[in-house]
C-alpha positions as a Markdown table, in Angstrom:
| # | Residue | x | y | z |
|---|---|---|---|---|
| 1 | Met | 113.1 | -17.6 | 62.3 |
| 2 | Arg | 116.4 | -19.6 | 62.1 |
| 3 | Lys | 116.9 | -18.4 | 58.5 |
| 4 | Asn | 116.5 | -14.8 | 59.6 |
| 5 | Arg | 119.1 | -15.3 | 62.4 |
| 6 | Ile | 121.6 | -16.8 | 60.0 |
| 7 | Glu | 121.1 | -13.9 | 57.6 |
| 8 | Ile | 121.6 | -11.4 | 60.4 |
| 9 | Glu | 124.8 | -13.2 | 61.5 |
| 10 | Asp | 126.0 | -13.2 | 57.9 |
| 11 | Phe | 125.4 | -9.5 | 57.6 |
| 12 | Arg | 127.3 | -8.8 | 60.8 |
| 13 | Ser | 130.2 | -10.9 | 59.6 |
| 14 | Phe | 130.2 | -9.0 | 56.3 |
| 15 | Ser | 130.1 | -5.7 | 58.1 |
| 16 | Asp | 133.0 | -6.6 | 60.3 |
| 17 | Thr | 135.1 | -7.6 | 57.3 |
| 18 | Ala | 134.1 | -4.5 | 55.4 |
| 19 | Lys | 135.5 | -2.3 | 58.2 |
| 20 | Val | 139.0 | -4.0 | 58.0 |
| 21 | Lys | 141.5 | -2.3 | 55.8 |
| 22 | Thr | 143.2 | -4.9 | 53.4 |
| 23 | Val | 146.9 | -4.4 | 54.2 |
| 24 | Asn | 149.5 | -7.0 | 53.4 |
| 25 | Phe | 152.2 | -8.0 | 55.9 |
| 26 | Asp | 155.0 | -6.0 | 54.3 |
| 27 | Gln | 153.0 | -2.7 | 54.3 |
| 28 | Ala | 151.8 | -3.3 | 57.8 |
| 29 | Thr | 155.4 | -3.9 | 59.0 |
| 30 | Glu | 156.6 | -0.6 | 57.4 |
| 31 | Asp | 153.6 | 1.2 | 59.0 |
| 32 | Phe | 154.4 | -0.3 | 62.3 |
| 33 | Cys | 158.1 | 0.6 | 62.2 |
| 34 | Asp | 157.3 | 4.2 | 61.2 |
| 35 | Asp | 154.8 | 4.4 | 64.0 |
| 36 | Arg | 157.4 | 3.2 | 66.5 |
| 37 | Arg | 159.8 | 5.7 | 65.2 |
| 38 | Arg | 157.3 | 8.6 | 65.6 |
| 39 | Ser | 156.6 | 7.5 | 69.1 |
| 40 | Gly | 160.3 | 7.9 | 70.1 |
| 41 | Thr | 161.2 | 4.2 | 70.1 |
| 42 | Arg | 165.0 | 3.7 | 69.9 |
| 43 | Glu | 166.4 | 2.6 | 66.6 |
| 44 | Ser | 167.9 | -0.5 | 68.1 |
| 45 | Thr | 164.4 | -1.6 | 69.4 |
| 46 | Ile | 162.9 | -0.9 | 65.9 |
| 47 | Glu | 165.6 | -3.1 | 64.4 |
| 48 | Tyr | 164.7 | -5.8 | 66.8 |
| 49 | Tyr | 161.1 | -5.6 | 65.7 |
| 50 | Arg | 162.1 | -5.7 | 62.1 |
| 51 | Arg | 164.4 | -8.6 | 62.5 |
| 52 | Glu | 161.8 | -10.8 | 64.3 |
| 53 | Leu | 159.0 | -9.8 | 61.9 |
| 54 | Thr | 161.3 | -10.7 | 58.9 |
| 55 | Leu | 161.7 | -14.2 | 60.3 |
| 56 | Phe | 157.9 | -14.4 | 60.8 |
| 57 | Arg | 157.4 | -13.2 | 57.3 |
| 58 | Arg | 159.7 | -16.0 | 56.0 |
| 59 | Tyr | 157.6 | -18.5 | 57.9 |
| 60 | Ile | 154.3 | -17.1 | 56.4 |
| 61 | Val | 155.7 | -17.3 | 52.9 |
| 62 | Arg | 156.8 | -20.9 | 53.5 |
| 63 | Glu | 153.3 | -21.9 | 54.7 |
| 64 | Lys | 151.1 | -19.8 | 52.4 |
| 65 | Asp | 153.4 | -19.5 | 49.3 |
| 66 | Thr | 152.7 | -15.7 | 49.3 |
| 67 | Ile | 152.5 | -12.6 | 51.4 |
| 68 | Ile | 149.1 | -12.5 | 52.9 |
| 69 | Pro | 147.0 | -9.6 | 54.4 |
| 70 | Val | 147.6 | -9.3 | 58.1 |
| 71 | Ser | 143.9 | -9.9 | 58.6 |
| 72 | Glu | 144.5 | -13.6 | 57.5 |
| 73 | Ile | 147.0 | -14.3 | 60.3 |
| 74 | Asn | 145.3 | -16.6 | 62.7 |
| 75 | Val | 146.1 | -18.6 | 65.9 |
| 76 | Glu | 147.0 | -21.7 | 63.9 |
| 77 | Leu | 149.7 | -19.7 | 62.0 |
| 78 | Leu | 151.0 | -18.2 | 65.2 |
| 79 | Asp | 151.2 | -21.6 | 67.0 |
| 80 | Gly | 152.8 | -23.1 | 63.9 |
| 81 | Phe | 155.5 | -20.4 | 64.0 |
| 82 | Ile | 156.4 | -21.4 | 67.6 |
| 83 | Asp | 156.7 | -25.1 | 66.5 |
| 84 | Tyr | 158.9 | -24.0 | 63.6 |
| 85 | Leu | 161.2 | -22.0 | 66.0 |
| 86 | Arg | 161.4 | -24.8 | 68.5 |
| 87 | Asn | 161.6 | -27.9 | 66.4 |
| 88 | Glu | 163.2 | -26.8 | 63.1 |
| 89 | Arg | 165.4 | -23.8 | 64.1 |
| 90 | Gly | 166.2 | -25.1 | 67.6 |
| 91 | Asn | 165.7 | -21.7 | 69.3 |
| 92 | Ser | 165.9 | -21.4 | 73.0 |
| 93 | Val | 162.9 | -20.5 | 75.2 |
| 94 | Gly | 164.3 | -17.0 | 75.6 |
| 95 | Gly | 164.8 | -16.6 | 71.9 |
| 96 | Ile | 161.3 | -17.8 | 71.1 |
| 97 | Asn | 159.8 | -15.5 | 73.7 |
| 98 | Ala | 161.7 | -12.5 | 72.2 |
| 99 | Lys | 160.0 | -13.3 | 68.9 |
| 100 | Ile | 156.6 | -13.8 | 70.5 |
| 101 | Arg | 156.9 | -10.3 | 72.1 |
| 102 | Ala | 157.8 | -8.7 | 68.8 |
| 103 | Val | 154.9 | -10.3 | 66.9 |
| 104 | Arg | 152.4 | -9.6 | 69.7 |
| 105 | Thr | 153.4 | -5.9 | 69.7 |
| 106 | Phe | 153.0 | -5.8 | 65.9 |
| 107 | Met | 149.6 | -7.6 | 66.0 |
| 108 | Phe | 148.2 | -5.2 | 68.7 |
| 109 | Tyr | 149.3 | -2.3 | 66.5 |
| 110 | Cys | 147.5 | -3.8 | 63.6 |
| 111 | Glu | 144.3 | -4.1 | 65.7 |
| 112 | Glu | 144.7 | -0.6 | 67.0 |
| 113 | Val | 144.9 | 1.0 | 63.5 |
| 114 | Gly | 142.1 | -1.3 | 62.1 |
| 115 | Tyr | 144.2 | -3.6 | 59.9 |
| 116 | Ile | 142.6 | -6.6 | 61.8 |
| 117 | Lys | 139.3 | -6.9 | 63.5 |
| 118 | Arg | 140.0 | -9.7 | 65.9 |
| 119 | Asn | 143.6 | -10.0 | 67.3 |
| 120 | Pro | 144.7 | -13.7 | 67.2 |
| 121 | Ala | 147.7 | -12.8 | 69.4 |
| 122 | Arg | 145.6 | -11.5 | 72.2 |
| 123 | Asp | 145.8 | -14.7 | 74.2 |
| 124 | Trp | 149.1 | -15.8 | 72.6 |
| 125 | Lys | 151.4 | -16.2 | 75.7 |
| 126 | Gln | 155.1 | -16.5 | 76.1 |
| 127 | Ile | 156.5 | -19.9 | 76.9 |
| 128 | Lys | 157.1 | -20.6 | 80.5 |
| 129 | Arg | 160.6 | -21.5 | 81.4 |
| 130 | Lys | 162.7 | -22.5 | 84.3 |
| 131 | Glu | 164.3 | -19.7 | 86.2 |
| 132 | Pro | 167.7 | -19.3 | 84.6 |
| 133 | Glu | 170.7 | -20.2 | 86.6 |
| 134 | Ile | 172.8 | -17.4 | 88.0 |
| 135 | Asn | 176.6 | -18.0 | 87.7 |
| 136 | Ala | 179.1 | -16.0 | 89.7 |
| 137 | Phe | 182.9 | -16.2 | 90.0 |
| 138 | Thr | 184.6 | -17.6 | 93.1 |
| 139 | Met | 187.3 | -15.5 | 94.7 |
| 140 | Gln | 189.9 | -17.8 | 93.3 |
| 141 | Gln | 188.5 | -17.3 | 89.8 |
| 142 | Ile | 188.5 | -13.6 | 90.2 |
| 143 | Thr | 192.1 | -13.6 | 91.2 |
| 144 | Ala | 193.0 | -15.8 | 88.2 |
| 145 | Leu | 191.2 | -13.5 | 85.8 |
| 146 | Leu | 192.8 | -10.3 | 87.1 |
| 147 | Lys | 196.2 | -11.8 | 86.6 |
| 148 | Gln | 195.6 | -12.1 | 82.8 |
| 149 | Pro | 195.9 | -8.5 | 81.5 |
| 150 | Asp | 199.4 | -7.3 | 80.8 |
| 151 | Leu | 199.5 | -4.1 | 83.0 |
| 152 | Arg | 202.6 | -2.9 | 81.1 |
| 153 | Lys | 200.3 | -2.1 | 78.1 |
| 154 | Phe | 197.6 | 0.5 | 77.8 |
| 155 | Thr | 195.0 | -2.1 | 76.7 |
| 156 | Gly | 196.0 | -4.5 | 79.6 |
| 157 | Leu | 195.6 | -1.8 | 82.2 |
| 158 | Arg | 192.3 | -0.7 | 80.6 |
| 159 | Asp | 190.9 | -4.3 | 80.7 |
| 160 | Tyr | 192.1 | -4.7 | 84.3 |
| 161 | Thr | 190.5 | -1.4 | 85.3 |
| 162 | Leu | 187.3 | -2.2 | 83.6 |
| 163 | Met | 187.0 | -5.6 | 85.2 |
| 164 | Leu | 187.6 | -4.0 | 88.6 |
| 165 | Thr | 184.9 | -1.4 | 87.8 |
| 166 | Leu | 182.4 | -4.1 | 87.0 |
| 167 | Leu | 183.3 | -6.0 | 90.1 |
| 168 | Asp | 183.2 | -3.0 | 92.4 |
| 169 | Thr | 180.0 | -1.3 | 91.1 |
| 170 | Gly | 177.8 | -4.1 | 89.8 |
| 171 | Ala | 177.4 | -2.1 | 86.6 |
| 172 | Arg | 176.1 | -3.6 | 83.4 |
| 173 | Ile | 178.7 | -3.6 | 80.7 |
| 174 | Ser | 176.8 | -1.0 | 78.6 |
| 175 | Glu | 176.8 | 1.3 | 81.6 |
| 176 | Ala | 180.5 | 0.8 | 82.3 |
| 177 | Leu | 181.5 | 1.5 | 78.7 |
| 178 | Gly | 179.3 | 4.6 | 78.8 |
| 179 | Ile | 181.3 | 6.2 | 81.7 |
| 180 | Lys | 182.9 | 9.5 | 80.8 |
| 181 | Val | 186.0 | 10.9 | 82.5 |
| 182 | Asp | 183.8 | 13.6 | 84.1 |
| 183 | Asp | 181.5 | 10.9 | 85.6 |
| 184 | Val | 184.3 | 9.7 | 87.9 |
| 185 | Leu | 183.9 | 11.8 | 91.1 |
| 186 | Phe | 186.9 | 10.9 | 93.1 |
| 187 | Asn | 186.2 | 13.4 | 95.9 |
| 188 | Glu | 182.7 | 12.0 | 96.3 |
| 189 | Asn | 183.7 | 8.4 | 96.1 |
| 190 | Arg | 181.2 | 7.6 | 93.4 |
| 191 | Ile | 180.7 | 7.2 | 89.6 |
| 192 | Phe | 177.7 | 8.2 | 87.5 |
| 193 | Leu | 176.2 | 5.4 | 85.4 |
| 194 | Arg | 173.8 | 6.0 | 82.4 |
| 195 | Asn | 171.2 | 3.4 | 81.6 |
| 196 | Thr | 170.2 | 4.1 | 78.0 |
| 197 | Lys | 167.6 | 1.3 | 78.0 |
| 198 | Thr | 165.5 | 2.4 | 81.0 |
| 199 | Asn | 166.8 | 6.0 | 81.4 |
| 200 | Leu | 167.2 | 5.2 | 85.1 |
| 201 | Asn | 170.6 | 6.8 | 85.6 |
| 202 | Arg | 172.3 | 6.7 | 89.0 |
| 203 | Tyr | 175.3 | 7.3 | 91.1 |
| 204 | Val | 177.1 | 4.3 | 92.6 |
| 205 | Pro | 179.8 | 4.2 | 95.3 |
| 206 | Ile | 183.3 | 3.1 | 94.5 |
| 207 | Ser | 186.0 | 1.7 | 96.8 |
| 208 | Glu | 189.4 | 3.2 | 97.6 |
| 209 | Gln | 191.0 | 0.3 | 95.7 |
| 210 | Leu | 189.1 | 1.1 | 92.5 |
| 211 | Lys | 189.8 | 4.8 | 92.9 |
| 212 | Ser | 193.6 | 4.1 | 93.1 |
| 213 | Val | 193.6 | 2.0 | 89.9 |
| 214 | Leu | 191.3 | 4.5 | 88.1 |
| 215 | Lys | 193.6 | 7.4 | 88.9 |
| 216 | Gln | 196.6 | 5.4 | 87.5 |
| 217 | Tyr | 194.7 | 4.4 | 84.4 |
| 218 | Leu | 193.4 | 7.9 | 83.7 |
| 219 | Gln | 196.9 | 9.4 | 83.9 |
| 220 | Ile | 197.9 | 7.1 | 81.0 |
| 221 | His | 194.6 | 7.8 | 79.3 |
| 222 | Asn | 195.6 | 11.5 | 79.5 |
| 223 | Gly | 192.3 | 12.9 | 78.1 |
| 224 | Met | 192.5 | 10.9 | 74.8 |
| 225 | Ser | 188.7 | 10.7 | 74.8 |
| 226 | Glu | 185.7 | 11.9 | 76.9 |
| 227 | Phe | 185.0 | 8.2 | 77.5 |
| 228 | Val | 187.0 | 6.3 | 80.1 |
| 229 | Phe | 187.3 | 2.9 | 78.4 |
| 230 | Val | 188.7 | 3.3 | 74.9 |
| 231 | Asn | 190.9 | 1.6 | 72.3 |
| 232 | Leu | 194.3 | 2.9 | 71.2 |
| 233 | Ser | 192.6 | 5.2 | 68.7 |
| 234 | Gly | 190.6 | 6.9 | 71.5 |
| 235 | Lys | 187.3 | 5.3 | 70.5 |
| 236 | Pro | 185.0 | 3.6 | 73.0 |
| 237 | Ile | 185.3 | -0.1 | 73.0 |
| 238 | Asp | 182.1 | -2.0 | 72.2 |
| 239 | Lys | 180.4 | -4.7 | 74.3 |
| 240 | Asn | 181.1 | -7.6 | 71.9 |
| 241 | Ser | 184.8 | -6.8 | 71.8 |
| 242 | Phe | 185.1 | -6.8 | 75.6 |
| 243 | Arg | 183.0 | -10.0 | 75.8 |
| 244 | Leu | 185.6 | -11.7 | 73.6 |
| 245 | Ile | 188.4 | -10.2 | 75.7 |
| 246 | Val | 187.0 | -11.6 | 78.9 |
| 247 | His | 186.3 | -14.9 | 77.3 |
| 248 | Gly | 189.9 | -15.1 | 76.2 |
| 249 | Tyr | 191.2 | -14.2 | 79.7 |
| 250 | Gly | 189.0 | -16.9 | 81.2 |
| 251 | Lys | 190.3 | -19.5 | 78.8 |
| 252 | Asn | 193.9 | -18.5 | 79.5 |
| 253 | Ala | 193.2 | -18.7 | 83.3 |
| 254 | Gly | 191.7 | -22.2 | 82.9 |
| 255 | Ile | 188.4 | -21.1 | 84.4 |
| 256 | Lys | 185.7 | -23.8 | 84.0 |
| 257 | Gly | 182.1 | -24.2 | 85.3 |
| 258 | Val | 181.1 | -20.6 | 84.9 |
| 259 | Arg | 180.6 | -18.4 | 81.9 |
| 260 | Cys | 183.4 | -15.9 | 81.5 |
| 261 | Ser | 181.5 | -12.8 | 80.4 |
| 262 | Pro | 181.2 | -9.2 | 81.6 |
| 263 | His | 177.7 | -9.9 | 83.1 |
| 264 | Thr | 179.2 | -12.6 | 85.3 |
| 265 | Phe | 181.0 | -9.8 | 87.1 |
| 266 | Arg | 177.6 | -8.2 | 87.8 |
| 267 | His | 176.4 | -11.4 | 89.4 |
| 268 | Thr | 179.6 | -11.7 | 91.3 |
| 269 | Phe | 179.2 | -8.2 | 92.8 |
| 270 | Ala | 175.7 | -9.1 | 94.0 |
| 271 | Lys | 177.0 | -12.4 | 95.4 |
| 272 | Phe | 179.7 | -10.9 | 97.5 |
| 273 | Tyr | 177.7 | -7.9 | 98.5 |
| 274 | Ile | 175.1 | -10.2 | 100.1 |
| 275 | Leu | 177.7 | -12.6 | 101.6 |
| 276 | Asn | 179.4 | -9.6 | 103.2 |
| 277 | Gly | 176.2 | -8.5 | 104.9 |
| 278 | Gly | 174.7 | -6.0 | 102.3 |
| 279 | Asp | 171.0 | -5.4 | 102.5 |
| 280 | Ala | 168.5 | -6.0 | 99.7 |
| 281 | Phe | 167.3 | -2.3 | 99.3 |
| 282 | Ser | 170.8 | -0.8 | 98.9 |
| 283 | Leu | 171.7 | -3.7 | 96.5 |
| 284 | Met | 168.6 | -2.8 | 94.4 |
| 285 | Gln | 169.6 | 0.8 | 94.2 |
| 286 | Ile | 173.3 | 0.2 | 93.3 |
| 287 | Met | 172.4 | -2.3 | 90.6 |
| 288 | Gly | 169.7 | -0.2 | 89.1 |
| 289 | His | 166.9 | -2.8 | 89.4 |
| 290 | Thr | 163.5 | -1.4 | 88.6 |
| 291 | Thr | 161.7 | -4.1 | 90.8 |
| 292 | Met | 162.8 | -6.3 | 93.7 |
| 293 | Asp | 162.4 | -9.5 | 91.6 |
| 294 | Met | 166.0 | -9.9 | 90.6 |
| 295 | Thr | 167.3 | -8.7 | 94.0 |
| 296 | Lys | 165.1 | -11.3 | 95.7 |
| 297 | Arg | 166.7 | -14.0 | 93.5 |
| 298 | Tyr | 170.2 | -12.9 | 94.5 |
| 299 | Ile | 169.1 | -13.0 | 98.2 |
| 300 | Arg | 167.6 | -16.5 | 97.8 |
| 301 | Leu | 170.8 | -17.8 | 96.1 |
| 302 | Phe | 173.5 | -16.2 | 98.2 |
| 303 | Ser | 172.1 | -15.2 | 101.6 |
| 304 | Thr | 173.8 | -16.9 | 104.5 |
| 305 | Asp | 171.0 | -16.1 | 107.0 |
| 306 | Ile | 169.2 | -19.3 | 106.2 |
| 307 | Ile | 172.3 | -21.3 | 106.9 |
| 308 | Glu | 172.8 | -19.7 | 110.3 |
| 309 | Lys | 169.1 | -20.2 | 111.2 |
| 310 | His | 169.4 | -23.9 | 110.2 |
| 311 | Lys | 172.3 | -24.3 | 112.5 |
| 312 | Lys | 170.3 | -22.7 | 115.3 |
| 313 | Tyr | 166.9 | -24.3 | 114.8 |
| 314 | Ser | 167.5 | -27.7 | 113.2 |
| 315 | Pro | 165.7 | -30.5 | 115.2 |
| 316 | Leu | 168.9 | -32.6 | 115.0 |
| 317 | Lys | 170.7 | -30.1 | 117.2 |
| 318 | Tyr | 168.8 | -31.3 | 120.2 |
| 319 | Leu | 169.1 | -35.1 | 119.6 |
């Protein structure tokens, strides 16, 4: 009876293997990228998948001395990849998790199309990490930063206006750089922001101070491009260029203890919005958060309500 059971199990194992298409890693990667493209995935996202899968491929070749069929990828190989990323490459937790997400998506695709029978990445989880610290500028640091651009030059006025826009709207740098001249609605006191990542576009209010600076800047801009923030050739400036510009301003201003980057302006907007009495729901709408998670983090960090309640209810008050 035991012999028959073993024969049946061997037959089932053979049948499972026979159903799997033998496709090597390179071919599966190309098929996966083509599938993503057909499904409408952005090219930048496809490049992200390809970049991370290329790194995983290099690790596979190092361990196996050859390109293997995707059906031979197992849990041990996946876990070894994490050890390689952490101990040899020194990747951060965020960087490792980005690679895990890409490989997991790829492996689920391989399972869906029948390249593998059992998905070894099904229970392969991302690494837990501490909640990242949120840094924001102080008012003194903001003042020092805004003194750095040379307002006598077009590029200086542009940088000054862009920093004010980030500070007044809480926009992501990609959203701010995507603003077109027609998106600035002076009569309605708001700007239209496009989010190319989530497609959750929105209108955000702007202050009278920002309106005044924008009007001055756009007069000099004089329709040189449909985009607001451009270089001297009329082409939109890119994110990396402006990151370097802000970093340089921060260095010249002697700012320490906080990262001088465009995204820090976004955190700073949230900080002062809350400190000045703004509510969580309107903050979520202005910043374009899809969930309340990030908004709650801002509230936990910057809300003064708990300080006032502590003053009122601390037991030591009555001693």
